[in-house]
VOZA-805480 format. One record per residue: residue in three letters; y, z, x of N, C-alpha, C in turn. Coordinates in Angstrom, 3 decimals. Layout:
BEGIN
+------+----------+----------+----------+----------+----------+----------+----------+----------+----------+
| code |     n.yy |     n.zz |     n.xx |    ca.yy |    ca.zz |    ca.xx |     c.yy |     c.zz |     c.xx |
+------+----------+----------+----------+----------+----------+----------+----------+----------+----------+
|  ALA |        Y |        Z |        X |        Y |        Z |        X |        Y |        Z |        X |
...
+------+----------+----------+----------+----------+----------+----------+----------+----------+----------+
END
This chain:
BEGIN
+------+----------+----------+----------+----------+----------+----------+----------+----------+----------+
| code |     n.yy |     n.zz |     n.xx |    ca.yy |    ca.zz |    ca.xx |     c.yy |     c.zz |     c.xx |
+------+----------+----------+----------+----------+----------+----------+----------+----------+----------+
|  UNK |  -40.498 |  -24.337 |  -46.154 |  -39.995 |  -23.862 |  -44.889 |  -40.009 |  -24.993 |  -43.853 |
|  UNK |  -41.071 |  -25.786 |  -43.813 |  -41.140 |  -26.890 |  -42.863 |  -40.064 |  -27.933 |  -43.173 |
|  UNK |  -39.751 |  -28.123 |  -44.451 |  -38.689 |  -29.073 |  -44.824 |  -37.334 |  -28.580 |  -44.334 |
|  UNK |  -37.107 |  -27.278 |  -44.410 |  -35.855 |  -26.711 |  -43.900 |  -35.762 |  -26.919 |  -42.393 |
|  UNK |  -36.875 |  -26.752 |  -41.683 |  -36.902 |  -26.953 |  -40.237 |  -36.621 |  -28.411 |  -39.884 |
|  UNK |  -37.032 |  -29.332 |  -40.727 |  -36.770 |  -30.744 |  -40.468 |  -35.300 |  -31.096 |  -40.687 |
|  UNK |  -34.619 |  -30.372 |  -41.566 |  -33.206 |  -30.658 |  -41.863 |  -32.265 |  -30.048 |  -40.822 |
|  UNK |  -32.595 |  -28.871 |  -40.310 |  -31.728 |  -28.169 |  -39.358 |  -32.293 |  -28.313 |  -37.949 |
|  UNK |  -31.408 |  -28.492 |  -36.966 |  -31.859 |  -28.680 |  -35.578 |  -32.523 |  -27.427 |  -35.023 |
|  UNK |  -31.954 |  -26.247 |  -35.303 |  -32.532 |  -24.980 |  -34.853 |  -32.377 |  -23.944 |  -35.951 |
|  UNK |  -33.187 |  -22.911 |  -35.892 |  -33.036 |  -21.849 |  -36.873 |  -34.222 |  -20.913 |  -36.876 |
|  UNK |  -34.134 |  -19.881 |  -37.731 |  -35.252 |  -18.968 |  -37.922 |  -35.203 |  -18.451 |  -39.346 |
|  UNK |  -36.328 |  -17.926 |  -39.784 |  -36.480 |  -17.485 |  -41.165 |  -37.520 |  -16.378 |  -41.190 |
|  UNK |  -37.347 |  -15.395 |  -42.054 |  -38.328 |  -14.325 |  -42.230 |  -38.840 |  -14.413 |  -43.659 |
|  UNK |  -40.161 |  -14.551 |  -43.782 |  -40.781 |  -14.658 |  -45.106 |  -42.109 |  -13.919 |  -45.117 |
|  UNK |  -42.520 |  -13.544 |  -46.313 |  -43.834 |  -12.927 |  -46.489 |  -44.859 |  -14.008 |  -46.778 |
|  UNK |  -46.039 |  -13.840 |  -46.208 |  -47.137 |  -14.770 |  -46.463 |  -47.766 |  -14.395 |  -47.796 |
|  UNK |  -47.813 |  -15.327 |  -48.735 |  -48.356 |  -14.979 |  -50.058 |  -49.839 |  -14.607 |  -50.020 |
|  UNK |  -50.598 |  -15.141 |  -49.082 |  -52.039 |  -14.850 |  -49.027 |  -52.314 |  -13.470 |  -48.444 |
|  UNK |  -51.705 |  -13.171 |  -47.304 |  -51.989 |  -11.897 |  -46.623 |  -51.005 |  -10.798 |  -46.997 |
|  UNK |  -49.809 |  -11.168 |  -47.454 |  -48.791 |  -10.186 |  -47.784 |  -48.014 |   -9.695 |  -46.571 |
|  UNK |  -48.370 |  -10.186 |  -45.385 |  -47.671 |   -9.784 |  -44.172 |  -46.369 |  -10.568 |  -44.040 |
|  UNK |  -45.389 |   -9.934 |  -43.372 |  -44.097 |  -10.572 |  -43.155 |  -44.113 |  -11.280 |  -41.797 |
|  UNK |  -43.653 |  -12.524 |  -41.784 |  -43.655 |  -13.325 |  -40.572 |  -42.250 |  -13.832 |  -40.271 |
|  UNK |  -41.963 |  -13.963 |  -38.981 |  -40.725 |  -14.589 |  -38.519 |  -41.084 |  -15.997 |  -38.054 |
|  UNK |  -40.357 |  -16.968 |  -38.560 |  -40.560 |  -18.368 |  -38.191 |  -39.334 |  -18.837 |  -37.411 |
|  UNK |  -39.562 |  -19.572 |  -36.362 |  -38.461 |  -20.134 |  -35.588 |  -38.755 |  -21.572 |  -35.233 |
|  UNK |  -37.693 |  -22.376 |  -35.128 |  -37.879 |  -23.779 |  -34.796 |  -36.698 |  -24.312 |  -34.014 |
|  UNK |  -36.953 |  -25.367 |  -33.258 |  -35.922 |  -26.058 |  -32.497 |  -36.353 |  -27.506 |  -32.323 |
|  UNK |  -35.386 |  -28.397 |  -32.354 |  -35.643 |  -29.820 |  -32.175 |  -35.091 |  -30.254 |  -30.828 |
|  UNK |  -35.915 |  -30.928 |  -30.052 |  -35.483 |  -31.451 |  -28.758 |  -34.545 |  -32.618 |  -29.020 |
|  UNK |  -33.352 |  -32.561 |  -28.405 |  -32.332 |  -33.565 |  -28.709 |  -31.890 |  -34.363 |  -27.502 |
|  UNK |  -32.565 |  -34.235 |  -26.372 |  -32.202 |  -35.018 |  -25.198 |  -31.054 |  -34.406 |  -24.422 |
|  UNK |  -30.633 |  -35.147 |  -23.396 |  -29.550 |  -34.675 |  -22.541 |  -28.866 |  -35.875 |  -21.907 |
|  UNK |  -27.553 |  -35.860 |  -21.857 |  -26.750 |  -36.910 |  -21.231 |  -27.075 |  -38.266 |  -21.854 |
|  UNK |  -27.559 |  -39.198 |  -21.079 |  -27.847 |  -40.533 |  -21.619 |  -29.249 |  -40.638 |  -22.210 |
|  UNK |  -30.094 |  -39.617 |  -21.971 |  -31.455 |  -39.621 |  -22.528 |  -31.392 |  -39.170 |  -23.981 |
|  UNK |  -31.797 |  -40.000 |  -24.928 |  -31.679 |  -39.636 |  -26.342 |  -32.689 |  -38.592 |  -26.801 |
|  UNK |  -33.731 |  -38.378 |  -26.048 |  -34.745 |  -37.416 |  -26.448 |  -35.738 |  -38.023 |  -27.408 |
|  UNK |  -36.795 |  -37.276 |  -27.683 |  -37.836 |  -37.753 |  -28.593 |  -37.779 |  -37.045 |  -29.937 |
|  UNK |  -36.857 |  -36.112 |  -30.084 |  -36.659 |  -35.359 |  -31.330 |  -37.938 |  -34.652 |  -31.769 |
|  UNK |  -38.588 |  -33.987 |  -30.813 |  -39.805 |  -33.237 |  -31.091 |  -39.413 |  -31.908 |  -31.719 |
|  UNK |  -40.074 |  -31.541 |  -32.804 |  -39.813 |  -30.277 |  -33.496 |  -40.825 |  -29.244 |  -33.024 |
|  UNK |  -40.330 |  -28.133 |  -32.477 |  -41.190 |  -27.028 |  -32.045 |  -41.076 |  -25.938 |  -33.095 |
|  UNK |  -42.220 |  -25.462 |  -33.561 |  -42.273 |  -24.515 |  -34.669 |  -43.135 |  -23.330 |  -34.244 |
|  UNK |  -42.652 |  -22.095 |  -34.441 |  -43.410 |  -20.895 |  -34.053 |  -43.419 |  -19.887 |  -35.188 |
|  UNK |  -44.529 |  -19.111 |  -35.270 |  -44.661 |  -18.075 |  -36.298 |  -45.238 |  -16.828 |  -35.658 |
|  UNK |  -44.640 |  -15.661 |  -35.986 |  -45.105 |  -14.395 |  -35.423 |  -44.836 |  -13.298 |  -36.436 |
|  UNK |  -45.714 |  -12.292 |  -36.461 |  -45.499 |  -11.156 |  -37.364 |  -44.203 |  -10.443 |  -36.989 |
|  UNK |  -43.428 |  -10.038 |  -37.993 |  -42.132 |   -9.402 |  -37.723 |  -42.288 |   -8.078 |  -36.987 |
|  UNK |  -43.357 |   -7.337 |  -37.275 |  -43.554 |   -6.055 |  -36.569 |  -43.712 |   -6.280 |  -35.072 |
|  UNK |  -44.308 |   -7.380 |  -34.694 |  -44.478 |   -7.697 |  -33.282 |  -43.234 |   -8.371 |  -32.712 |
|  UNK |  -42.628 |   -9.270 |  -33.481 |  -41.475 |  -10.036 |  -32.994 |  -40.255 |   -9.159 |  -32.764 |
|  UNK |  -40.017 |   -8.198 |  -33.639 |  -38.816 |   -7.379 |  -33.558 |  -39.090 |   -5.998 |  -32.967 |
|  UNK |  -40.259 |   -5.769 |  -32.413 |  -40.611 |   -4.474 |  -31.849 |  -39.743 |   -4.115 |  -30.658 |
|  UNK |  -39.346 |   -5.080 |  -29.869 |  -38.611 |   -4.789 |  -28.641 |  -37.133 |   -4.485 |  -28.879 |
|  UNK |  -36.611 |   -4.701 |  -30.059 |  -35.183 |   -4.467 |  -30.324 |  -34.809 |   -2.992 |  -30.134 |
|  UNK |  -35.530 |   -2.015 |  -30.687 |  -35.160 |   -0.614 |  -30.420 |  -35.278 |   -0.247 |  -28.944 |
|  UNK |  -36.289 |   -0.791 |  -28.257 |  -36.426 |   -0.513 |  -26.827 |  -35.241 |   -1.066 |  -26.054 |
|  UNK |  -34.818 |   -2.272 |  -26.403 |  -33.679 |   -2.891 |  -25.732 |  -32.400 |   -2.101 |  -26.016 |
|  UNK |  -32.218 |   -1.649 |  -27.242 |  -31.038 |   -0.856 |  -27.594 |  -31.018 |    0.457 |  -26.823 |
|  UNK |  -32.175 |    1.099 |  -26.715 |  -32.260 |    2.348 |  -25.963 |  -31.906 |    2.121 |  -24.492 |
|  UNK |  -32.422 |    1.055 |  -23.912 |  -32.115 |    0.737 |  -22.509 |  -30.632 |    0.450 |  -22.321 |
|  UNK |  -30.027 |   -0.253 |  -23.280 |  -28.605 |   -0.554 |  -23.207 |  -27.770 |    0.718 |  -23.259 |
|  UNK |  -28.117 |    1.647 |  -24.139 |  -27.358 |    2.906 |  -24.258 |  -27.485 |    3.726 |  -22.973 |
|  UNK |  -28.683 |    3.806 |  -22.420 |  -28.876 |    4.557 |  -21.170 |  -28.081 |    3.912 |  -20.036 |
|  UNK |  -28.133 |    2.588 |  -19.921 |  -27.382 |    1.893 |  -18.865 |  -25.884 |    2.098 |  -19.046 |
|  UNK |  -25.401 |    2.077 |  -20.291 |  -23.985 |    2.304 |  -20.553 |  -23.577 |    3.710 |  -20.142 |
|  UNK |  -24.389 |    4.710 |  -20.473 |  -24.054 |    6.090 |  -20.110 |  -24.059 |    6.286 |  -18.593 |
|  UNK |  -25.032 |    5.697 |  -17.906 |  -25.075 |    5.809 |  -16.442 |  -23.840 |    5.147 |  -15.837 |
|  UNK |  -23.479 |    3.969 |  -16.324 |  -22.295 |    3.272 |  -15.810 |  -21.027 |    4.078 |  -16.103 |
|  UNK |  -20.940 |    4.670 |  -17.288 |  -19.772 |    5.461 |  -17.654 |  -19.620 |    6.672 |  -16.736 |
|  UNK |  -20.717 |    7.380 |  -16.489 |  -20.667 |    8.551 |  -15.601 |  -20.286 |    8.122 |  -14.188 |
|  UNK |  -20.860 |    7.034 |  -13.686 |  -20.539 |    6.541 |  -12.351 |  -19.059 |    6.185 |  -12.233 |
|  UNK |  -18.519 |    5.479 |  -13.219 |  -17.105 |    5.078 |  -13.187 |  -16.196 |    6.305 |  -13.304 |
|  UNK |  -16.589 |    7.275 |  -14.129 |  -15.775 |    8.491 |  -14.264 |  -15.743 |    9.275 |  -12.952 |
|  UNK |  -16.900 |    9.442 |  -12.311 |  -16.951 |   10.165 |  -11.034 |  -16.161 |    9.409 |   -9.967 |
|  UNK |  -16.313 |    8.106 |   -9.933 |  -15.563 |    7.290 |   -8.977 |  -14.058 |    7.399 |   -9.221 |
|  UNK |  -13.637 |    7.354 |  -10.477 |  -12.222 |    7.475 |  -10.808 |  -11.651 |    8.827 |  -10.424 |
|  UNK |  -12.411 |    9.871 |  -10.669 |  -11.938 |   11.219 |  -10.302 |  -11.818 |   11.351 |   -8.790 |
|  UNK |  -12.805 |   10.855 |   -8.059 |  -12.748 |   10.991 |   -6.594 |  -11.631 |   10.138 |   -5.997 |
|  UNK |  -11.423 |    8.939 |   -6.508 |  -10.321 |    8.101 |   -6.013 |   -8.981 |    8.727 |   -6.388 |
|  UNK |   -8.872 |    9.248 |   -7.584 |   -7.633 |    9.906 |   -8.009 |   -7.299 |   11.110 |   -7.149 |
|  UNK |   -8.308 |   11.906 |   -6.820 |   -8.077 |   13.067 |   -5.950 |   -7.675 |   12.640 |   -4.546 |
|  UNK |   -8.323 |   11.580 |   -4.035 |   -7.984 |   11.146 |   -2.667 |   -6.574 |   10.573 |   -2.607 |
|  UNK |   -6.081 |   10.011 |   -3.695 |   -4.707 |    9.498 |   -3.725 |   -3.712 |   10.630 |   -3.937 |
|  UNK |   -4.040 |   11.567 |   -4.814 |   -3.078 |   12.622 |   -5.139 |   -3.035 |   13.750 |   -4.105 |
|  UNK |   -4.097 |   13.951 |   -3.341 |   -4.127 |   15.036 |   -2.353 |   -2.998 |   14.910 |   -1.326 |
|  UNK |   -2.764 |   13.743 |   -0.705 |   -1.644 |   13.657 |    0.243 |   -0.270 |   13.837 |   -0.428 |
|  UNK |   -0.134 |   13.361 |   -1.644 |    1.142 |   13.516 |   -2.358 |    1.388 |   14.987 |   -2.670 |
|  UNK |    0.364 |   15.683 |   -3.135 |    0.508 |   17.111 |   -3.408 |    0.763 |   17.888 |   -2.125 |
|  UNK |    0.183 |   17.434 |   -1.012 |    0.455 |   18.064 |    0.276 |    1.905 |   17.934 |    0.676 |
|  UNK |    2.516 |   16.792 |    0.399 |    3.939 |   16.606 |    0.694 |    4.811 |   17.470 |   -0.200 |
|  UNK |    4.406 |   17.642 |   -1.440 |    5.186 |   18.469 |   -2.366 |    5.086 |   19.934 |   -1.975 |
|  UNK |    3.938 |   20.388 |   -1.538 |    3.734 |   21.789 |   -1.174 |    4.287 |   22.109 |    0.212 |
|  UNK |    4.392 |   21.145 |    1.083 |    4.802 |   21.381 |    2.462 |    6.201 |   21.983 |    2.582 |
|  UNK |    7.233 |   21.493 |    1.872 |    8.554 |   22.137 |    2.015 |    8.590 |   23.587 |    1.558 |
|  UNK |    7.775 |   23.944 |    0.578 |    7.752 |   25.326 |    0.108 |    7.228 |   26.249 |    1.203 |
|  UNK |    6.164 |   25.812 |    1.855 |    5.605 |   26.668 |    2.897 |    6.492 |   26.726 |    4.114 |
|  UNK |    7.216 |   25.633 |    4.432 |    8.095 |   25.646 |    5.617 |    9.361 |   26.452 |    5.328 |
|  UNK |    9.833 |   26.461 |    4.081 |   11.030 |   27.247 |    3.751 |   10.728 |   28.736 |    3.842 |
|  UNK |    9.544 |   29.068 |    3.410 |    9.178 |   30.478 |    3.451 |    8.971 |   30.972 |    4.868 |
|  UNK |    8.624 |   30.072 |    5.790 |    8.346 |   30.465 |    7.161 |    9.626 |   30.658 |    7.950 |
|  UNK |   10.737 |   30.027 |    7.579 |   11.963 |   30.129 |    8.370 |   12.824 |   31.265 |    7.983 |
+------+----------+----------+----------+----------+----------+----------+----------+----------+----------+
END
């Protein structure tokens, strides 16, 4: 795994630890500098249990779905109210000749 991290600039891998049997997520990135600075090519390597590393994904998905539904309801209500405010004067003009014809 460390050899793979040395070959690729960035990446991640999920593997089981043969000693403990637990599944771990490994991630790495190599510092590559910026602009004219060449960098020192330092390799940063991290390891975390997958149950802990990926625990927030369902929470994030749930938050995204709730935010999407709230935004959808807000946009629908806004669209209906704007549509009514635009169509109300037009419908008033269409209905006005009928009421004036009946009055004369």
